[in-house]
C-alpha positions as CSV (number, residue, x, y, z in Angstrom):
1,M,11.0,-3.2,-1.7
2,T,8.0,-5.5,-1.0
3,Y,5.2,-4.7,1.5
4,L,2.5,-6.8,3.2
5,S,-0.7,-4.9,4.0
6,R,-3.6,-5.6,6.2
7,V,-6.8,-3.7,5.6
8,R,-10.0,-3.8,7.7
9,I,-13.3,-4.1,5.7
10,N,-16.7,-3.1,6.9
11,P,-19.1,-5.7,5.4
12,L,-22.2,-3.6,6.1
13,R,-21.4,-0.9,3.6
14,A,-22.8,-1.1,0.0
15,A,-19.4,-0.8,-1.6
16,S,-18.1,-3.6,0.6
17,R,-20.8,-6.0,-0.5
18,T,-19.8,-5.5,-4.1
19,L,-16.1,-6.1,-3.3
20,L,-16.8,-9.1,-1.1
21,A,-19.0,-10.8,-3.7
22,N,-16.9,-10.2,-6.8
23,P,-13.1,-11.1,-6.8
24,R,-12.6,-9.1,-10.0
25,A,-14.0,-6.0,-8.3
26,L,-11.7,-6.5,-5.3
27,H,-8.7,-7.1,-7.6
28,G,-9.4,-3.7,-9.2
29,A,-9.5,-2.0,-5.8
30,V,-6.2,-3.6,-4.8
31,T,-4.4,-2.6,-8.0
32,A,-5.7,0.9,-7.6
33,G,-3.8,1.3,-4.4
34,V,-0.4,0.6,-5.9
35,P,1.1,3.4,-8.0
36,D,3.6,2.8,-10.9
37,V,3.4,-1.0,-11.2
38,A,6.3,-2.0,-13.4
39,P,5.9,-4.8,-16.1
40,G,6.4,-8.1,-14.5
41,D,5.6,-6.9,-10.9
42,R,3.2,-9.3,-9.1
43,I,0.5,-8.1,-6.8
44,L,-1.0,-10.8,-4.6
45,W,-4.0,-10.5,-2.3
46,R,-6.3,-12.6,-0.1
47,L,-9.5,-12.0,1.7
48,D,-9.6,-13.6,5.1
49,A,-13.2,-13.9,6.4
50,D,-12.7,-16.0,9.5
51,H,-15.0,-13.5,11.3
52,P,-17.8,-12.5,8.8
53,R,-18.4,-9.2,10.6
54,R,-14.7,-8.3,10.4
55,P,-13.2,-9.5,7.1
56,V,-9.6,-8.6,6.5
57,L,-7.9,-7.9,3.1
58,L,-4.2,-8.9,2.9
59,A,-2.1,-7.6,0.0
60,L,1.5,-8.2,-1.0
61,T,2.8,-5.3,-3.2
62,P,6.1,-4.5,-4.9
63,S,6.0,-0.9,-3.7
64,K,4.4,0.9,-0.8
65,P,0.6,1.2,-1.3
66,D,-2.0,3.6,-0.2
67,W,-5.4,2.1,0.9
68,T,-7.2,5.3,1.6
69,H,-9.7,4.7,-1.1
70,I,-10.7,1.3,0.3
71,V,-11.1,2.7,3.8
72,E,-13.3,5.5,2.5
73,Q,-15.5,3.3,0.4
74,A,-15.5,0.0,2.3
75,G,-14.0,0.6,5.8
76,W,-14.7,2.8,8.8
77,P,-13.2,6.1,7.7
78,D,-14.3,8.1,10.8
79,A,-13.7,5.4,13.4
80,E,-10.8,5.3,15.8
81,G,-8.0,2.8,15.5
82,E,-5.7,1.6,12.7
83,H,-7.6,1.3,9.5
84,Y,-4.8,-0.5,7.7
85,A,-1.3,-1.5,8.4
86,V,1.6,-1.7,5.9
87,R,4.8,-3.6,6.8
88,D,8.1,-4.1,5.1
89,Y,8.4,-7.7,4.0
90,S,12.2,-7.9,4.0
91,P,12.5,-9.0,7.7
92,L,10.4,-12.1,7.0
93,L,12.4,-13.0,3.9
94,G,15.6,-12.6,5.9
95,Q,14.3,-15.3,8.3
96,L,14.0,-18.0,5.7
97,A,16.5,-20.8,6.4
98,T,16.6,-24.5,5.7
99,G,14.9,-26.5,8.4
100,R,13.1,-23.6,10.0
101,E,9.3,-24.1,10.6
102,F,6.4,-21.7,10.4
103,S,2.7,-21.8,10.6
104,F,1.1,-20.9,7.3
105,R,-2.1,-20.0,5.4
106,L,-2.7,-20.3,1.7
107,K,-5.9,-19.8,-0.3
108,A,-5.4,-21.6,-3.6
109,S,-7.3,-22.7,-6.7
110,P,-6.3,-26.4,-7.1
111,V,-6.7,-27.5,-10.7
112,Q,-5.8,-30.3,-13.0
113,N,-5.1,-30.5,-16.7
114,T,-7.0,-33.2,-18.6
115,S,-7.4,-34.1,-22.3
116,R,-11.0,-35.3,-21.8
117,P,-13.1,-32.6,-20.1
118,D,-16.2,-34.8,-19.7
119,K,-17.6,-32.5,-17.0
120,A,-16.5,-29.2,-18.6
121,D,-19.2,-26.7,-19.4
122,P,-20.2,-26.7,-23.1
123,H,-18.9,-23.2,-23.7
124,R,-15.5,-24.0,-22.4
125,A,-15.2,-27.2,-24.3
126,K,-16.2,-25.6,-27.5
127,T,-13.7,-22.7,-27.1
128,A,-10.8,-25.1,-26.3
129,A,-11.7,-27.3,-29.3
130,E,-11.8,-24.3,-31.7
131,L,-8.4,-23.2,-30.5
132,H,-7.0,-26.8,-30.8
133,H,-6.0,-26.9,-27.2
134,R,-4.4,-30.2,-26.1
135,S,-5.7,-30.1,-22.6
136,Y,-8.3,-28.4,-20.4
137,R,-7.9,-26.9,-17.0
138,M,-10.4,-28.3,-14.6
139,A,-10.9,-27.4,-10.9
140,H,-10.5,-30.1,-8.2
141,R,-13.8,-30.0,-6.4
142,T,-13.4,-32.5,-3.5
143,A,-11.4,-32.0,-0.4
144,A,-9.4,-35.2,-1.0
145,Q,-8.4,-34.0,-4.5
146,Q,-7.5,-30.5,-3.2
147,L,-5.4,-31.8,-0.4
148,T,-3.6,-34.2,-2.7
149,W,-2.9,-31.4,-5.1
150,F,-1.3,-29.4,-2.4
151,L,0.8,-32.1,-0.8
152,E,2.1,-33.3,-4.2
153,R,3.5,-29.8,-5.0
154,T,5.2,-28.6,-1.8
155,D,8.7,-29.6,-2.8
156,R,8.6,-27.3,-5.8
157,W,7.6,-24.4,-3.5
158,G,10.5,-25.0,-1.2
159,F,8.9,-26.6,1.8
160,T,7.6,-29.8,3.2
161,I,4.7,-30.5,5.6
162,P,5.8,-32.4,8.7
163,V,4.0,-35.6,9.8
164,A,1.2,-34.8,12.3
165,R,2.2,-35.0,15.9
166,T,-0.4,-37.3,17.2
167,D,-0.4,-40.1,19.8
168,D,-1.3,-43.6,18.9
169,P,-4.9,-44.4,19.6
170,A,-5.9,-46.8,22.3
171,P,-6.6,-50.4,21.2
172,G,-10.0,-50.7,19.6
173,L,-10.2,-46.9,19.0
174,E,-8.3,-46.7,15.8
175,P,-10.0,-44.2,13.4
176,A,-11.0,-45.0,9.9
177,V,-8.3,-44.5,7.2
178,S,-8.1,-40.8,6.4
179,V,-7.8,-39.1,3.1
180,A,-4.3,-37.9,3.9
181,S,-3.0,-41.3,5.1
182,S,-4.6,-43.3,2.3
183,D,-3.5,-41.1,-0.6
184,T,-0.4,-39.2,0.4
185,G,1.2,-41.3,3.2
186,P,1.0,-40.4,7.0
187,A,-1.2,-37.6,8.1
188,R,0.4,-34.2,7.8
189,E,0.3,-31.0,9.7
190,V,-2.2,-29.3,7.3
191,R,-5.9,-29.0,7.1
192,I,-8.4,-27.4,4.8
193,T,-10.2,-24.7,6.8
194,D,-12.5,-23.3,4.0
195,R,-13.7,-24.4,0.6
196,S,-15.8,-22.2,-1.7
197,R,-17.1,-21.9,-5.2
198,T,-17.8,-18.4,-6.5
199,T,-19.4,-17.4,-9.8
200,F,-19.1,-13.9,-11.3
201,T,-18.9,-12.2,-14.7
202,K,-16.4,-10.0,-16.4
203,P,-17.3,-6.7,-17.9
204,G,-18.4,-6.9,-21.5
205,T,-19.2,-10.6,-21.4
206,R,-22.1,-12.7,-20.2
207,T,-20.0,-15.9,-19.8
208,P,-19.7,-16.5,-16.0
209,V,-16.4,-17.3,-14.4
210,T,-16.5,-20.0,-11.7
211,L,-13.7,-19.9,-9.1
212,T,-13.2,-23.0,-6.9
213,T,-10.9,-22.4,-4.0
214,A,-9.5,-24.2,-0.9
215,T,-7.8,-22.5,2.1
216,F,-5.0,-24.6,3.6
217,E,-3.5,-24.0,7.1
218,G,-0.9,-25.8,9.1
219,R,2.8,-26.0,9.7
220,L,5.6,-26.1,7.1
221,R,9.3,-26.9,7.2
222,I,11.6,-25.0,4.8
223,S,13.6,-27.3,2.5
224,D,14.8,-24.7,-0.1
225,P,14.7,-21.0,1.0
226,G,15.2,-19.8,-2.6
227,L,12.2,-21.7,-3.9
228,L,10.1,-20.6,-0.9
229,Q,11.0,-17.0,-1.4
230,A,9.9,-17.3,-5.1
231,A,6.6,-18.8,-4.0
232,L,6.0,-16.1,-1.4
233,L,6.7,-13.3,-3.9
234,G,5.3,-14.8,-7.0
235,G,2.3,-16.7,-5.6
236,I,1.1,-20.3,-5.8
237,G,-1.2,-21.8,-8.4
238,P,-3.6,-20.1,-10.8
239,S,-6.2,-17.4,-10.4
240,K,-3.9,-15.0,-8.6
241,A,-5.8,-12.0,-9.9
242,Y,-8.9,-13.4,-8.1
243,G,-7.4,-13.6,-4.6
244,C,-5.5,-16.9,-4.8
245,G,-1.9,-17.8,-4.3
246,L,-0.8,-15.6,-1.4
247,L,1.1,-17.8,1.1
248,T,1.6,-16.1,4.5
249,L,3.8,-17.3,7.3
250,A,3.8,-16.7,11.0
251,P,6.0,-17.8,13.9
252,L,4.8,-21.0,15.5
253,P,3.2,-20.8,19.0
254,A,5.7,-21.5,21.8
255,G,4.1,-24.9,22.6
256,A,4.3,-26.1,18.9
257,R,8.0,-25.7,18.4
């Protein structure tokens, strides 16, 4: 049975600052809350920091977790209220049906594979050459590239992004051609709400890891429930251990249906 958890984080505590600054440290805290992880099980997580003073950790786990250690180290252990919530994920999976629409959020690491890493850092290029790699994984750094990466892959994830519901502009007030309309057809019901680039190190090495991410929000329409379920449970894109790939769905507001 799969569970979706929501954990409140207190950003003013010392342990919280470590977790919020280092995705590898937060990954360790998440995996510590899940006992008996079987080979092949996937743990997904995402840090939502819409309100810097009230960041929220979301985690999708293959068994029921216990987040007491995160509350004690990085939450409000003595405060009133619900410190974390754990919900069965099965009811949501049971609602997946072709043609149904949901609002969504996804934090992903858009990348491309290239055989000529002209802008790759020297260490990475050297390592790949020594191992005779045929291609290099490079992060998309512009919003246009990241949006195109997302829109070109939605079919394989079991959904489409509907055309944006906008009225035609008044004569003489037409906007400039947008990234979405120029590269991927008509404007779609999706926007990038956050873009970040984080650098951290792994234990035992001085080589920094740079993580480039984009957070997508909008409205999706299910085209293949099986593929979408696989994307929900298995995650989307690379860097899942570092807080990327968790796609979350929510019912559309009444006025948006």
